[in-house]
C-alpha positions as CSV (number, residue, x, y, z in Angstrom):
1,X,-23.5,-2.3,-29.6
2,X,-21.4,-4.4,-27.2
3,X,-22.2,-4.0,-23.5
4,X,-19.3,-3.6,-21.1
5,X,-19.4,-3.7,-17.3
6,X,-16.7,-1.6,-15.7
7,X,-16.0,-2.2,-12.0
8,X,-13.5,0.2,-10.4
9,X,-13.6,2.0,-7.1
10,X,-11.5,4.9,-8.4
11,X,-14.0,7.5,-9.9
12,X,-11.4,9.0,-12.2
13,X,-10.3,5.7,-13.7
14,X,-13.9,4.5,-14.1
15,X,-15.1,7.8,-15.7
16,X,-12.1,7.8,-18.1
17,X,-12.7,4.2,-19.2
18,X,-16.4,4.9,-19.6
19,X,-15.9,8.0,-21.8
20,X,-13.3,6.2,-23.9
21,X,-15.5,3.2,-24.5
22,X,-18.6,5.2,-25.2
23,X,-16.8,7.2,-27.8
24,X,-15.9,3.9,-29.5
25,X,-19.5,2.9,-29.6
26,X,-19.7,0.6,-26.5
27,X,-22.7,0.6,-24.1
28,X,-21.0,1.0,-20.7
29,X,-22.3,0.3,-17.2
30,X,-19.9,1.9,-14.7
31,X,-20.0,0.7,-11.1
32,X,-17.9,1.8,-8.1
33,X,-17.2,-1.5,-6.5
34,X,-17.7,-5.2,-6.2
35,X,-21.2,-5.1,-4.7
36,X,-22.6,-2.6,-7.2
37,X,-20.9,-4.5,-10.0
38,X,-22.4,-7.8,-8.9
39,X,-25.8,-6.2,-8.6
40,X,-25.5,-4.9,-12.2
41,X,-24.4,-8.4,-13.4
42,X,-27.6,-9.9,-11.8
43,X,-29.9,-7.5,-13.6
44,X,-28.2,-7.0,-17.0
45,X,-26.3,-9.0,-19.6
46,X,-22.8,-8.0,-20.7
47,X,-20.4,-8.9,-23.5
48,X,-17.3,-8.2,-21.4
49,X,-16.3,-7.1,-17.9
50,X,-13.4,-4.9,-16.8
51,X,-12.8,-5.6,-13.1
52,X,-10.3,-3.9,-10.8
53,X,-8.5,-6.5,-8.7
54,X,-8.1,-4.4,-5.5
55,X,-11.2,-2.7,-4.3
56,X,-12.6,-1.9,-0.8
57,X,-15.1,-4.4,0.7
58,X,-13.9,-7.2,-1.5
59,X,-10.5,-8.6,-0.8
60,X,-8.2,-8.7,-3.8
61,X,-9.0,-11.7,-6.0
62,X,-12.4,-12.4,-4.4
63,X,-14.0,-10.1,-6.9
64,X,-12.3,-11.8,-9.9
65,X,-13.4,-15.3,-8.7
66,X,-17.0,-14.2,-7.9
67,X,-17.5,-12.3,-11.2
68,X,-16.2,-15.2,-13.1
69,X,-18.4,-17.7,-11.2
70,X,-21.5,-15.5,-11.8
71,X,-20.9,-15.1,-15.5
72,X,-18.3,-17.7,-16.7
73,X,-19.1,-17.2,-20.4
74,X,-18.4,-13.4,-20.2
75,X,-14.8,-12.4,-20.9
76,X,-13.3,-10.8,-17.8
77,X,-10.5,-8.4,-18.0
78,X,-8.7,-7.9,-14.7
79,X,-7.1,-4.5,-14.0
80,X,-4.4,-3.7,-11.4
81,X,-2.4,-0.7,-10.6
82,X,-0.9,-2.2,-7.6
83,X,2.6,-0.8,-6.9
84,X,5.1,-2.5,-4.7
85,X,7.1,-0.5,-2.1
86,X,10.4,-2.2,-3.0
87,X,11.3,-3.3,-6.5
88,X,14.2,-5.3,-5.0
89,X,11.9,-7.7,-3.1
90,X,10.3,-10.5,-5.0
91,X,6.6,-9.7,-5.5
92,X,3.7,-11.9,-6.4
93,X,2.4,-11.7,-9.9
94,X,-1.2,-10.5,-9.2
95,X,-2.2,-10.4,-12.9
96,X,-1.1,-14.1,-13.4
97,X,-3.1,-15.0,-10.3
98,X,-6.1,-13.3,-11.8
99,X,-5.8,-15.4,-14.9
100,X,-5.8,-18.5,-12.8
101,X,-9.0,-17.4,-11.1
102,X,-10.9,-17.0,-14.3
103,X,-9.8,-13.7,-15.9
104,X,-9.6,-13.9,-19.7
105,X,-7.0,-11.1,-19.9
106,X,-5.2,-8.7,-17.6
107,X,-4.2,-5.0,-17.9
108,X,-1.7,-3.3,-15.7
109,X,-2.6,0.3,-14.8
110,X,-1.8,2.7,-16.2
111,X,-2.6,1.4,-19.7
112,X,-3.1,3.2,-22.9
113,X,-6.4,3.7,-24.6
114,X,-5.1,1.6,-27.5
115,X,-4.2,-1.3,-25.2
116,X,-7.6,-1.2,-23.6
117,X,-9.5,-1.2,-26.9
118,X,-7.3,-4.0,-28.3
119,X,-7.8,-6.1,-25.3
120,X,-11.6,-5.6,-25.3
121,X,-11.9,-6.3,-29.1
122,X,-9.8,-9.4,-28.8
123,X,-12.0,-10.7,-25.9
124,X,-15.2,-9.9,-27.9
125,X,-13.7,-11.8,-30.9
126,X,-12.9,-14.8,-28.7
127,X,-9.2,-14.6,-29.4
128,X,-6.6,-16.3,-27.2
129,X,-4.0,-14.1,-25.4
130,X,-0.8,-13.6,-27.4
131,X,2.5,-14.9,-26.1
132,X,4.5,-12.2,-24.4
133,X,7.3,-12.4,-26.9
134,X,5.1,-11.9,-29.9
135,X,4.8,-8.3,-31.1
136,X,1.5,-6.6,-31.6
137,X,0.4,-5.6,-35.1
138,X,0.2,-1.9,-35.5
């Protein structure tokens, strides 16, 4: 049974991911922030990590960098629901930045259960990310 660490400060998001993954046969450890996520990483082993980019007490990408440094062999899926106030202004690509800091994959919130499961299964299988212009198989 694959072990997944979920690190998200939003209790509803975390609980939803936890229930979805448990129903699919994953062993899930849910933590509510960077500090508790790192504590779990120190005492348990995981097959993949889902880490929110923006959480209190850890500035933005600090969490992605630290989680990747502590467990470089564990696939890290960065999640972000960051919304910009103005779609007319150029905005940084936070998910691309997360990849540069060590994330294996990225998911933009809200994501579908199917997208989450596909991303986790691809990470567990060691598959490389698909090019953006390539269509997903049904």
